[in-house]
C-alpha positions, 0 to 999 in steps of 0.5 A: 214163547215159541208160538207166539214168536212163530206166528211174529216171524211169519208176519214179519217175513211177509212185511218185511219193510213195512213200519212194525215199531216206533217211538220218540226217537226211531222207527223199526221195520219188520225186518229189523224186528226180526233181525234185532231180536235174533242179535240180542237172543244171542248176546243173551245166551252168549252171556248165558242166559238158559232156560226159564232164567228170569231178566228183569225190565226196569224201563219206560215204553219205546221199541227198546222194550218191546224188541228185548222182550222178544229177544229174552222170549227168542233166548227161552227166558223169562221176562220180569216187568216192574213199574219204572216209577218203583222207589229204589227200596221198593225195587231192592225189595222186588229184585230180590224176590225175582231173583233174576240173572239180568236186570235191564233198564234204560236211559231213564232208569239206569240210575235207578237200578243202579242204586236198587241192585245188590252186588254181583247182580249185571246190568244192561240198557236196552237202549243201547248195544248189549256189553254183556260178560255174564249174567249172574249165578244161582238164581232159585229155580222156577217152581217144578209145578210151572217149569216149562210154562212160565213165560212172562212174570208181571209186578202189579203197581203195588199201590195198595199193598206188596206188589203181586208177582203174575206168572202166565204162560206162553199159552196164555199170552199166544191167546191174548194177543189171537182173542184180542186181535180177532174181536177187535178187528185188528189188521195190518192197517192197524196204527195202535198208540200205547201210551199204557205202561209196557210194565202193565199187561194192557200196555204190553201184552193187550195193545203192543203184542196184539197189534204186532201179531197181525202185522200193525204199527206200534206207536209207543209213548212214555207219557200219556199228557194230552197234547202228546197224544193228540200229537201222534195221532194227528202225524202218525195215523193211528187208528187205535188208542187204548187208555184208562179212563182218566187219560181218556178224560183228561184227553177229551177235556183238553180237546175242549179247552184247546184252541187248535182244531186237531186232525183226528180223523184216521182213529177207527177205535177206542178201548177204554179199561182198568178204571169205571166208564165215564160216560159224559167224558166219553160223550165229550170225546166223541165230539172232536173223534166221531168215536164212541169209547168201548170198554175192556174188562179183565185183570192181569190174572185173567185176559182177556174177558170181557170187551167189544167187537166194533163190528157186532157193537158199533155203539157200546151199551151204556154202563156196560163192559161188553160181552164175553170173549171167545173161549173164556168162562164167567160165573157169577156168585153169591155170598154162598158161592151159588150162581145168582140169577140172572140180572143180578150182582154176584162175584165173578170167578172165570177161566180159561186159556187166559187164566195166570199160572199163579203168583211168583213165591206166594203159593198161599195167595195163589191157593187163595186166588185160583179154586182147586177147579181152576177159577180164578176169583176176580173179587169183582162184582158183575152184573149180566143182563138177558143179552150178555152184556156185562156191568162191573159194579164194584169191588167187593174190597171197596165195598162199603157196608152202612147200617148191614147194607152192601152198598158199591162205591162204583155204582154211585161213582156213575151216577156222579159223574153224569152232573155237567159239573163234576170232571170226576169222583170218588167214593169211599167209606169212613168210619161211623159210629151208628152205621158203621161206616158213612159214604162218602164222595171226593168230588172234583168240579170242572172248571169254574163250576160252583155247586152245593152239596145239597145239589148233589144229594138230590142228585143223587137222590133221584138214581139212587136208593136211600141208603146210596146215596152219599152222607157228606160231598167234599170238594177236592181240587184233584183226585189222587191217581196212580203215577203209572196206571193212571187209576185213581188211588182210592186208599189216598183218597180215604187218607186225605178225607181222613186227614181233613181234605180242602174243601 
């Protein structure tokens, strides 16, 4: 990770006492950041951390999180990020898979970590001075194919299957920081609010490291509650807010219902990612921030890929994730593996300096996901218009096959969200004796709204082909979300509907 750290050192020396990191408990200047990285790195090396050794992080967002990740890199180790909301059983399994020499926790996760680590695996707190005598010995070696390149292992949230352990190189992480900061025009004047989990690359690399790369300020928050966001923006002068669609939707609704008038005038840029756009909610948010919500599309396995340059596109194209970023490639393929015609939908494959090295301990999945030519199979369905704007149609795994026709839930959800009384919606396929699958929409309405199924069906029929119109609309009080990424949990939605969700 020497390339990123080299740049950060230069930036830190230039920025001196300027604010680098802040959270609810304190502030860290660039001068202090460089000093703390050095102190922690020495402590890690004295305890026995050597080149390629894995150090697991199970902690909440904080200034300490960023400092310690950078310190592990300085010690030539490999950070392994694991969601702090995981259960003890899942954490034990993940740690067994990662086989780190040390596990780092904080005041919120220490009890969880202590209950999950195996005997002989040392732990330490990132929010306290290290009391490290030694680290574990005998950990499995880094695969020969990625030795010298591996810089980070990020475990996915694992909401639908066993968490995937994504291996990233120093080059990929440097490219991420460089490309995002260039494309989003980040400068020393930017103050980025990071409420995205730092265990997720969207929070750690996309938001935090990109901001530090140019000498800006990272304001970290453990939670994404709307009042906390509004307070942080007003008090810290936040200029940049990256978040997932669900968080921005909740924020917009909070501002609309709250009697207080918040000063959000410092904001210059809002990025949504991780979920399909919600144009109605984004229009509501603009009413209170005077900022349009732009988009970012990529995967932890390949980033960056698609986003907006706010100078080139001050206003986003409705429904579009933006355009391809520099240094990345994108192709759209049909079912036979041929490139689709312009304007047609196809499965996206991509490659570039931000591509992953593969999945830790899973060569079969790596071979399935990466082509021999070095392309990453996204399993996403995209469409590109004549001007290069890219539209995310849906996931191949979410595709509903009704009577032999492919139906993308994302397309239907996007249209239904345009209804004035629809707060959010999730579309899934349920078993159907005649057509194989039926299209069912689970709908969460705005408070006080009364809408019948016929009205929604008529609304959808005016915007969608007949076979895409849901056969059923089920009203639910609250869509289930992933507790860490805040994305809608489709698997849970489907289970609710199969069990009979409340009407």
